[in-house]
C-alpha positions in Angstrom: 98.0 70.0 136.4 100.8 67.9 137.8 104.3 69.5 138.1 103.0 73.0 137.1 104.9 74.3 140.1 108.2 73.6 138.2 107.4 76.1 135.5 109.9 78.9 135.2 109.7 79.8 131.5 106.7 81.0 129.4 107.2 80.8 125.7 104.5 82.4 123.4 104.4 81.2 119.8 102.7 83.8 117.6 101.8 87.4 118.2 99.2 90.1 118.3 96.2 90.5 116.1 96.4 92.8 113.1 96.4 96.4 114.2 95.8 95.4 117.9 98.1 95.3 121.0 96.7 92.0 122.2 96.6 89.1 123.2 100.3 89.3 124.1 100.0 92.1 126.6 97.1 90.4 128.3 99.0 87.1 128.5 102.0 88.8 130.0 99.9 90.7 132.6 98.0 87.5 133.5 101.3 85.7 134.1 103.1 88.7 135.9 102.7 87.6 139.5 104.2 84.2 138.8 107.5 85.7 137.8 108.1 83.7 134.7 110.8 84.4 132.2 108.9 85.3 129.0 110.1 84.7 125.5 108.3 85.3 122.2 108.8 83.2 119.1 107.1 84.5 116.0 107.3 84.5 112.2 108.8 87.2 110.0 105.5 88.4 108.6 103.8 88.8 112.0 106.8 90.7 113.3 106.0 93.4 110.8 102.3 93.5 111.5 101.1 97.0 112.4 99.8 97.0 116.0 97.3 99.5 117.4 99.7 101.8 119.2 102.9 100.7 117.5 104.0 100.7 113.8 104.9 97.0 114.1 104.7 94.0 116.4 108.5 94.3 116.6 108.3 97.8 118.0 105.6 96.6 120.4 108.0 93.9 121.7 111.0 96.3 121.9 108.9 98.9 123.8 108.0 96.3 126.4 111.5 94.9 126.7 110.3 91.4 125.7 112.9 89.0 124.4 112.0 87.4 121.0 113.2 85.6 117.9 111.5 85.4 114.5 111.8 82.7 111.9 110.7 82.1 108.3 110.6 78.3 108.4 109.0 75.8 110.8 112.2 73.7 110.8 114.4 76.6 112.1 111.8 77.6 114.6 111.3 74.1 116.0 115.0 73.4 116.2 115.5 76.7 118.2 112.6 75.9 120.5 113.7 72.3 121.2 117.3 73.2 121.8 116.7 76.3 124.0 113.7 75.4 126.2 113.6 72.5 128.7 110.3 70.6 128.6 110.2 70.2 132.4 110.1 73.9 133.3 108.6 75.5 130.2 104.9 76.4 129.6 104.3 77.1 125.9 101.2 79.0 124.7 100.4 79.3 121.0 98.5 82.5 120.2 98.0 83.4 116.5 100.8 81.1 115.6 101.5 80.7 111.8 102.7 77.1 112.1 100.7 73.9 112.6 102.9 72.3 115.3 104.1 68.8 114.6 104.9 65.7 116.7 108.5 66.8 117.3 107.1 69.6 119.5 103.8 68.1 120.6 105.5 65.0 122.1 108.3 66.9 123.7 106.3 69.4 125.8 103.8 68.5 128.5 102.5 72.0 129.0 101.7 73.0 125.4 98.4 74.9 124.8 96.8 77.0 122.1 94.7 80.1 122.8 91.8 80.6 120.5 89.7 83.8 120.8 86.5 82.4 119.2 84.1 79.6 120.0 85.1 76.0 119.7 84.2 73.8 118.0 81.8 76.2 116.1 84.5 78.7 115.0 87.6 76.7 114.1 90.1 78.1 111.7 90.9 81.7 110.8 89.2 85.1 110.4 86.6 83.7 112.9 85.1 87.1 113.8 84.7 88.2 110.2 82.8 84.9 109.5 80.9 85.4 112.7 79.7 88.9 111.6 78.6 87.6 108.3 76.6 84.8 110.1 75.2 87.3 112.6 76.6 85.2 115.5 75.4 86.4 118.9 77.9 84.8 121.2 81.3 83.3 121.3 84.0 82.1 123.7 87.7 82.3 124.6 89.4 78.9 124.7 92.6 77.4 125.9 93.1 73.9 124.5 95.6 71.1 124.1 97.5 71.1 120.7 97.0 68.3 118.3 98.2 67.9 114.7 95.0 69.6 113.3 94.1 73.2 113.9 91.8 74.0 116.9 90.8 70.3 117.5 92.5 69.6 120.9 90.7 69.0 124.2 89.6 72.3 125.9 91.2 73.0 129.3 89.7 76.4 130.0 86.7 78.3 128.4 85.1 81.6 129.0 81.9 82.6 127.1 81.0 86.1 126.0 78.1 87.8 124.2 78.3 89.7 120.9 76.1 92.1 119.0 77.5 91.5 115.6 74.6 93.1 113.8 75.9 96.4 115.1 79.5 95.5 115.1 82.6 95.7 113.0 85.8 94.0 113.8 87.1 97.0 115.9 84.1 96.8 118.2 84.5 93.0 118.6 88.2 93.4 119.2 87.5 95.9 122.0 85.1 93.3 123.5 87.7 90.5 123.3 90.5 92.7 124.7 88.3 93.4 127.8 87.3 89.7 128.2 90.9 88.5 127.8 92.1 90.4 130.9 89.9 88.2 133.1 90.4 85.1 131.0 94.2 85.0 131.3 94.2 85.9 135.0 91.9 83.0 135.7 93.8 80.6 133.4 97.2 81.1 135.1 95.5 80.9 138.5 93.9 77.6 137.6 97.0 76.3 135.9 99.3 76.9 138.9 96.6 75.6 141.3 96.3 72.5 139.2 92.6 73.1 138.6 92.4 72.7 134.9 90.5 69.7 133.4 90.2 68.5 129.8 86.9 68.4 127.8 86.7 66.9 124.3 85.3 68.9 121.5 82.2 67.6 119.7 83.3 67.2 116.1 79.6 66.8 115.0 79.0 70.4 115.9 82.2 71.8 114.4 82.6 74.4 111.7 85.9 75.3 110.1 86.4 78.6 108.2 89.5 79.5 106.1 91.6 82.7 106.1 90.1 85.8 104.4 92.1 88.1 102.1 90.7 91.6 101.8 92.0 92.0 98.2 90.7 88.6 97.0 87.5 88.0 99.1 85.9 91.4 99.7 84.0 91.8 96.4 80.3 92.5 97.2 77.4 91.0 95.3 74.6 93.5 94.8 72.0 90.7 94.5 72.5 90.0 98.2 70.0 91.6 100.5 70.8 94.9 102.2 71.3 93.1 105.5 73.7 90.6 104.0 75.7 93.4 102.4 75.7 95.3 105.6 77.1 92.4 107.6 79.6 91.7 104.8 80.9 95.3 104.9 81.2 95.1 108.7 83.2 91.9 108.3 85.8 93.7 106.2 85.6 97.1 107.8 88.0 98.6 110.3 90.7 97.7 111.0 90.7 96.6 107.4 89.9 98.6 104.3 86.3 97.7 103.5 84.5 95.9 100.7 85.2 96.2 97.0 83.0 97.0 94.0 83.5 98.2 90.4 82.5 101.6 89.1 83.2 102.1 85.4 86.8 100.9 85.2 87.8 101.6 88.8 87.8 99.4 91.9 86.2 101.3 94.8 86.4 100.5 98.5 83.2 101.0 100.5 83.1 101.4 104.3 80.8 102.4 107.1 77.6 100.7 105.8 74.2 101.9 107.0 70.8 100.6 106.0 68.5 103.1 104.3 65.0 103.3 102.7 64.1 99.9 104.0 60.5 100.1 102.9 61.4 100.7 99.2 60.9 97.8 96.9 63.6 98.1 94.2 63.4 96.0 91.0 66.3 93.6 90.3 67.3 95.8 87.3 68.1 98.5 89.9 70.3 96.4 92.2 73.7 98.2 92.5 72.4 101.5 91.2 73.4 104.8 92.8 70.1 106.5 93.6 71.2 109.3 96.0 74.3 110.9 97.4 75.1 113.6 99.9 78.4 115.3 100.9 79.5 112.1 102.7 77.7 109.0 101.5 76.3 107.2 98.4 73.0 105.3 98.5 72.7 102.0 96.6 69.6 99.9 95.7 69.4 96.3 96.8 66.8 93.6 96.9 65.1 94.7 100.1 65.8 98.5 100.4 68.8 100.8 100.2 72.2 100.8 101.8 74.7 103.7 102.1 78.5 103.8 102.3 81.4 106.1 102.6 83.9 105.9 99.7 87.5 105.2 100.8 89.6 105.6 97.7 87.4 107.5 95.3 86.1 111.1 95.2 82.4 111.3 95.9 81.9 114.0 93.2 83.1 111.6 90.5 80.3 109.2 91.3 77.2 109.9 89.2 73.6 109.3 90.0 71.8 106.6 88.0 75.1 104.7 87.3 75.7 101.3 88.7 78.3 99.6 90.9 79.1 96.2 89.6 80.1 92.9 91.2 
């Protein structure tokens, strides 16, 4: 890209994934040899996000001696950005940024890109990998794209595909895969950026899918009329690093984790769906429409769960 040799500042808008230490460390390592001054701009909520090896994103930044500012409002953030960083020598990367950037920023910075760690245009939006697990998605991609006034719709300037095994995956295993892929991705992105070898490619909106944010407390309630495989993938989508899926037992809400298919050749009647038919010292076994499924209980004592009783939606 023209004039990329003038870049002296790297500003990252956003932060790390929940309970992970990336992508920020991978971005910084990818840019290291170009000797850029690095600054993080984030929101107050993400600053308090727990990271994998740190109690918060703030502690992560302090441990790496990375300069940063956090803001509650878009207005204060944008005023700070525009006043402090020159458009001619600043590269801005958005990565898990809370704010949808507006024209006052988009029109001011030539080198303004968003990093999206899921496929485009088929995985626009948020919680992409939880949705991908539910859909049994087999592949995805890392993307750097131009920023427009709609989330994840800008022209792609760099893309790296990767394979998934979501049927055997929870979010932690997918995050390990992404972390590994990112190391190569950011090294190549910065190399191509400074060698002026990045080219734009429009997204095909006719093949786009947009998925909203997921909230573990609001969206994790299991339906026992789903098949065992659907429940299995649903549990994996809300499992580590999150708390699992939710069901009701008598008057209590119970969190279920670590799903495993069981008794797949048994033909249960719909009246039995959600019924506890077996338990051992670690797991409960539940009847579904195409066999059984077992779980660990996260917030409820196993000896309090009685055989023959039902979990309810």
